[in-house]
N, CA, C and O of each residue as an XYZ file, in Angstrom:
264
protein
N      -6.361     19.124    -15.917
C      -5.328     18.514    -15.108
C      -5.907     17.403    -14.230
O      -7.045     17.477    -13.764
N      -5.115     16.412    -14.030
C      -5.501     15.287    -13.193
C      -5.449     15.696    -11.718
O      -4.533     16.407    -11.305
N      -6.412     15.257    -10.935
C      -6.452     15.610     -9.510
C      -5.217     15.080     -8.780
O      -4.694     15.739     -7.882
N      -4.756     13.900     -9.162
C      -3.564     13.329     -8.525
C      -2.335     14.186     -8.810
O      -1.490     14.376     -7.935
N      -2.236     14.696    -10.019
C      -1.116     15.564    -10.374
C      -1.143     16.841     -9.548
O      -0.099     17.335     -9.121
N      -2.332     17.368     -9.327
C      -2.454     18.588     -8.535
C      -2.002     18.336     -7.099
O      -1.253     19.133     -6.534
N      -2.451     17.240     -6.513
C      -2.084     16.932     -5.123
C      -0.597     16.645     -5.008
O       0.064     17.166     -4.109
N      -0.065     15.832     -5.893
C       1.354     15.482     -5.816
C       2.248     16.646     -6.206
O       3.426     16.666     -5.851
N       1.714     17.601     -6.922
C       2.487     18.767     -7.291
C       2.847     19.620     -6.098
O       3.851     20.332     -6.133
N       2.059     19.570     -5.046
C       2.300     20.360     -3.850
C       3.231     19.663     -2.864
O       3.681     20.285     -1.901
N       3.525     18.397     -3.082
C       4.394     17.658     -2.169
C       5.801     17.657     -2.735
O       6.052     17.109     -3.808
N       6.719     18.279     -2.002
C       8.105     18.335     -2.431
C       8.999     17.677     -1.400
O       8.517     17.032     -0.469
N      10.283     17.839     -1.562
C      11.259     17.245     -0.659
C      11.101     17.774      0.771
O      11.134     16.975      1.708
N      10.932     19.078      0.977
C      10.769     19.549      2.361
C       9.532     18.958      3.055
O       9.566     18.670      4.251
N       8.459     18.784      2.306
C       7.252     18.206      2.898
C       7.450     16.741      3.259
O       6.968     16.282      4.294
N       8.156     16.009      2.408
C       8.422     14.594      2.694
C       9.301     14.475      3.933
O       9.061     13.620      4.785
N      10.316     15.327      4.036
C      11.189     15.301      5.211
C      10.389     15.609      6.470
O      10.582     14.965      7.501
N       9.498     16.582      6.395
C       8.652     16.921      7.540
C       7.767     15.751      7.955
O       7.611     15.480      9.145
N       7.196     15.066      6.990
C       6.348     13.902      7.287
C       7.157     12.810      7.962
O       6.691     12.202      8.926
N       8.368     12.549      7.470
C       9.228     11.509      8.056
C       9.602     11.874      9.488
O       9.582     11.015     10.370
N       9.939     13.129      9.726
C      10.300     13.570     11.077
C       9.117     13.412     12.031
O       9.282     12.943     13.157
N       7.937     13.800     11.585
C       6.743     13.674     12.434
C       6.463     12.205     12.740
O       6.126     11.867     13.875
N       6.598     11.327     11.744
C       6.390      9.895     11.982
C       7.398      9.346     12.980
O       7.042      8.555     13.854
N       8.653      9.761     12.855
C       9.670      9.309     13.806
C       9.361      9.783     15.219
O       9.548      9.040     16.183
N       8.893     11.008     15.341
C       8.560     11.529     16.669
C       7.349     10.822     17.271
O       7.310     10.556     18.472
N       6.371     10.525     16.437
C       5.148      9.883     16.940
C       5.366      8.414     17.311
O       4.928      7.962     18.369
N       6.044      7.675     16.433
C       6.119      6.229     16.616
C       7.476      5.743     17.086
O       7.560      4.650     17.645
N       8.525      6.492     16.888
C       9.851      6.032     17.273
C      10.469      5.158     16.202
O       9.768      4.612     15.350
N      11.770      5.031     16.249
C      12.511      4.292     15.229
C      12.245      2.798     15.229
O      12.299      2.168     14.173
N      11.958      2.214     16.387
C      11.758      0.767     16.451
C      10.351      0.360     16.017
O      10.147     -0.758     15.542
N       9.402      1.240     16.175
C       8.015      0.894     15.887
C       7.683      0.971     14.395
O       6.791      0.263     13.926
N       8.384      1.817     13.648
C       8.066      2.020     12.231
C       8.255      0.747     11.399
O       7.376      0.439     10.593
N       9.356     -0.016     11.548
C       9.457     -1.262     10.771
C       8.324     -2.240     11.079
O       7.855     -2.942     10.183
N       7.882     -2.291     12.335
C       6.766     -3.166     12.689
C       5.480     -2.711     11.991
O       4.700     -3.534     11.512
N       5.270     -1.400     11.940
C       4.084     -0.867     11.265
C       4.115     -1.177      9.767
O       3.095     -1.548      9.186
N       5.281     -1.024      9.147
C       5.403     -1.295      7.714
C       5.212     -2.782      7.417
O       4.609     -3.148      6.408
N       5.731     -3.639      8.306
C       5.556     -5.074      8.135
C       4.076     -5.438      8.220
O       3.581     -6.238      7.426
N       3.377     -4.847      9.183
C       1.941     -5.090      9.318
C       1.163     -4.576      8.123
O       0.215     -5.217      7.668
N       1.562     -3.421      7.617
C       0.899     -2.860      6.439
C       1.118     -3.756      5.229
O       0.186     -4.003      4.464
N       2.338     -4.243      5.050
C       2.643     -5.129      3.923
C       1.871     -6.430      3.989
O       1.351     -6.892      2.973
N       1.787     -7.028      5.164
C       1.038     -8.282      5.285
C      -0.453     -8.044      5.094
O      -1.155     -8.906      4.566
N      -0.940     -6.890      5.514
C      -2.352     -6.567      5.299
C      -2.681     -6.422      3.824
O      -3.728     -6.878      3.363
N      -1.780     -5.783      3.085
C      -1.989     -5.634      1.644
C      -1.932     -6.990      0.958
O      -2.719     -7.264      0.052
N      -0.997     -7.843      1.390
C      -0.889     -9.186      0.806
C      -2.164     -9.996      1.043
O      -2.655    -10.667      0.135
N      -2.696     -9.930      2.261
C      -3.935    -10.644      2.572
C      -5.095    -10.100      1.750
O      -5.942    -10.865      1.291
N      -5.139     -8.782      1.561
C      -6.203     -8.184      0.765
C      -6.144     -8.671     -0.678
O      -7.176     -8.984     -1.272
N      -4.929     -8.738     -1.249
C      -4.783     -9.214     -2.622
C      -5.198    -10.677     -2.740
O      -5.859    -11.058     -3.706
N      -4.816    -11.494     -1.766
C      -5.196    -12.905     -1.796
C      -6.705    -13.060     -1.688
O      -7.288    -13.908     -2.364
N      -7.344    -12.255     -0.848
C      -8.798    -12.322     -0.709
C      -9.473    -11.874     -2.000
O     -10.502    -12.428     -2.387
N      -8.905    -10.881     -2.664
C      -9.479    -10.412     -3.927
C      -9.364    -11.487     -5.000
O     -10.264    -11.638     -5.826
N      -8.255    -12.241     -4.993
C      -8.099    -13.324     -5.964
C      -9.115    -14.433     -5.712
O      -9.646    -15.016     -6.657
N      -9.386    -14.725     -4.445
C     -10.325    -15.790     -4.098
C     -11.759    -15.422     -4.437
O     -12.595    -16.307     -4.621
N     -12.057    -14.139     -4.524
C     -13.418    -13.701     -4.797
C     -13.715    -13.573     -6.282
O     -14.761    -13.039     -6.653
N     -12.823    -14.048     -7.137
C     -13.068    -13.981     -8.570
C     -14.239    -14.899     -8.924
O     -14.467    -15.908     -8.257
N     -14.972    -14.545     -9.969
C     -16.063    -15.429    -10.413
C     -15.529    -16.799    -10.822
O     -14.358    -16.939    -11.174
N     -16.383    -17.790    -10.773
C     -15.977    -19.165    -11.062
C     -15.467    -19.313    -12.492
O     -14.572    -20.121    -12.740
N     -16.017    -18.550    -13.442
C     -15.582    -18.647    -14.835
C     -14.106    -18.298    -14.970
O     -13.363    -19.002    -15.654
N     -13.684    -17.235    -14.334
C     -12.288    -16.803    -14.449
C     -11.361    -17.777    -13.744
O     -10.246    -18.015    -14.208
N     -11.807    -18.344    -12.630
C     -10.954    -19.302    -11.914
C     -10.684    -20.525    -12.783
O      -9.549    -20.998    -12.846
N     -11.714    -21.041    -13.453
C     -11.511    -22.238    -14.267
C     -10.618    -21.928    -15.460
O      -9.818    -22.774    -15.858
N     -10.735    -20.726    -16.046
C      -9.866    -20.350    -17.151
C      -8.410    -20.262    -16.699
O      -7.510    -20.691    -17.421
N      -8.177    -19.711    -15.513
C      -6.807    -19.607    -14.993
C      -6.253    -20.984    -14.664
O      -5.068    -21.239    -14.879
N      -7.092    -21.875    -14.147
C      -6.635    -23.226    -13.830
C      -6.254    -23.972    -15.107
O      -5.312    -24.764    -15.095
N      -6.969    -23.735    -16.206
C      -6.665    -24.394    -17.461
C      -5.327    -23.916    -18.010
O      -4.601    -24.696    -18.627
N      -4.987    -22.639    -17.793
C      -3.727    -22.097    -18.295
C      -2.529    -22.715    -17.581
O      -1.469    -22.887    -18.184
N      -2.687    -23.046    -16.315
C      -1.571    -23.602    -15.531
C      -1.406    -25.028    -15.844
O      -0.523    -25.683    -15.291
């Protein structure tokens, strides 16, 4: 069995509801959208940085395709 399947197998609807309630209590309703926005922009920046760190060979091949 896959380790991810084992971990996700233990997470059900009641556990997800509990996690959401705890997050609401900790951060409040107004703070959560700000946190998600920050998380999304952080992931976007990480992806852009990963694209910039590609080897020069791959960059020139991608430029030729465009």
